[in-house]
C-alpha positions in Angstrom: 30.4 -43.9 11.6 29.0 -43.4 8.1 25.9 -42.8 9.3 26.5 -40.3 11.7 29.5 -38.6 9.0 26.2 -38.4 6.6 23.8 -36.9 9.8 26.7 -34.2 10.0 26.5 -33.1 6.7 22.9 -33.3 5.9 22.2 -30.9 9.2 23.2 -27.5 7.5 21.0 -28.7 4.7 17.7 -29.4 6.7 18.4 -26.4 8.9 18.4 -24.1 6.2 15.4 -25.5 4.6 13.2 -25.5 7.9 14.3 -21.7 7.8 12.2 -21.0 5.1 9.1 -22.6 6.8 9.2 -20.0 10.1 6.6 -17.9 10.4 7.2 -14.5 9.1 7.3 -11.8 11.8 5.0 -9.0 11.8 7.9 -6.3 11.1 8.7 -8.5 8.0 5.0 -8.3 6.7 5.1 -4.2 7.6 8.2 -4.1 5.4 6.6 -6.0 2.4 3.4 -4.1 2.8 5.5 -0.3 2.7 7.7 -1.4 -0.3 4.5 -2.7 -2.2 3.1 0.7 -1.5 6.1 2.4 -3.4 4.8 0.5 -6.5 1.9 1.1 -8.9 -0.5 4.2 -7.7 0.9 6.5 -5.9 -1.8 9.1 -5.7 -1.6 10.7 -2.2 -2.3 13.9 0.0 1.4 14.6 -0.1 1.7 14.2 -3.7 -1.2 16.8 -4.5 0.4 19.1 -1.6 3.7 18.7 -3.8 2.6 18.8 -7.5 -0.7 20.3 -7.9 -0.6 24.1 -8.4 -3.4 26.9 -8.9 -2.8 27.8 -12.4 -1.4 24.5 -13.6 -2.8 23.1 -17.1 -5.2 19.9 -17.4 -2.7 18.1 -19.1 0.1 19.0 -16.9 -2.8 17.6 -13.8 -3.1 14.1 -16.0 0.6 14.2 -16.0 0.9 13.9 -12.3 -2.2 12.4 -11.2 -3.2 10.2 -14.3 -7.1 10.2 -15.3 -9.6 11.2 -12.8 -12.5 8.6 -12.1 -14.9 11.3 -12.6 -15.5 14.4 -14.9 -18.4 16.9 -14.0 -18.8 20.7 -15.4 -20.7 23.6 -13.7 -23.2 25.9 -15.0 -20.5 28.0 -16.2 -19.0 25.0 -18.2 -16.3 24.6 -15.9 -14.7 21.2 -15.4 -14.0 19.4 -12.3 -12.2 16.6 -12.0 -12.5 13.8 -8.8 -10.1 11.4 -8.0 -11.5 8.8 -5.6 -9.2 5.8 -3.8 -10.0 3.3 -1.8 -7.2 0.9 0.0 -7.3 -1.6 2.2 -4.7 -2.8 4.5 -4.4 -6.0 6.6 -2.0 -7.3 9.3 -1.9 -11.1 10.2 -0.7 -11.8 13.8 -0.1 -15.3 15.5 0.8 -15.8 19.2 4.2 -16.3 20.3 5.2 -19.3 21.5 8.0 -21.9 20.4 7.2 -25.7 20.0 10.0 -27.9 18.5 12.7 -26.6 16.9 10.9 -23.8 14.6 7.6 -24.8 14.6 5.1 -22.5 16.8 3.8 -24.1 19.7 0.3 -21.9 19.3 -1.1 -21.3 16.3 -3.6 -18.9 17.3 -4.2 -15.9 14.8 -5.9 -12.4 14.3 -6.3 -10.5 11.4 -7.0 -6.7 11.5 -8.6 -4.6 8.5 -8.0 -0.8 7.9 -9.7 0.5 4.7 -8.7 4.2 3.6 -10.5 6.6 1.4 -9.1 9.4 -0.4 -10.8 11.9 -2.7 -9.6 14.6 -4.4 -11.5 17.3 -6.2 -10.0 19.9 -9.0 -11.8 22.5 -10.2 -10.3 24.7 -13.7 -11.2 27.5 -15.0 -12.8 28.6 -18.6 -9.1 27.9 -20.1 -8.6 24.5 -18.9 -6.1 25.8 -15.6 -6.4 24.9 -12.4 -8.4 27.2 -10.6 -9.0 25.5 -6.6 -8.3 22.1 -5.7 -9.5 20.1 -2.3 -8.8 16.5 -0.8 -10.3 14.5 1.6 -9.2 11.6 3.6 -10.8 8.8 6.1 -9.8 5.8 7.8 -12.1 3.3 9.1 
């Protein structure tokens, strides 16, 4: 009788412990990736469209986008700033199938990767004010 009582008392502990071993779903992985995107470097087309305006000072551009990756000048000594961002996203999936308790019976996995680039070019006039800007994005 003591063995049965002990087994019944330990069953919730074992279930809670094994729940942490269950594979992460694709939806949970996507939520984690989206949460990670919200932190750190937020350079995006939306930010450029919303924040960068013609006539803005170079110091305001730095406060919005940070330091550029490259600075060049044209024949009239006007600066152009280039921001380049490359990001790689990966998604792993496993085939569904349940075996004993929470352990998957089929452990085949696939991984897909997508690489994105964002290039922003901001051109300044002789007074250091934004005279034009452009951006390009690609995904492969």
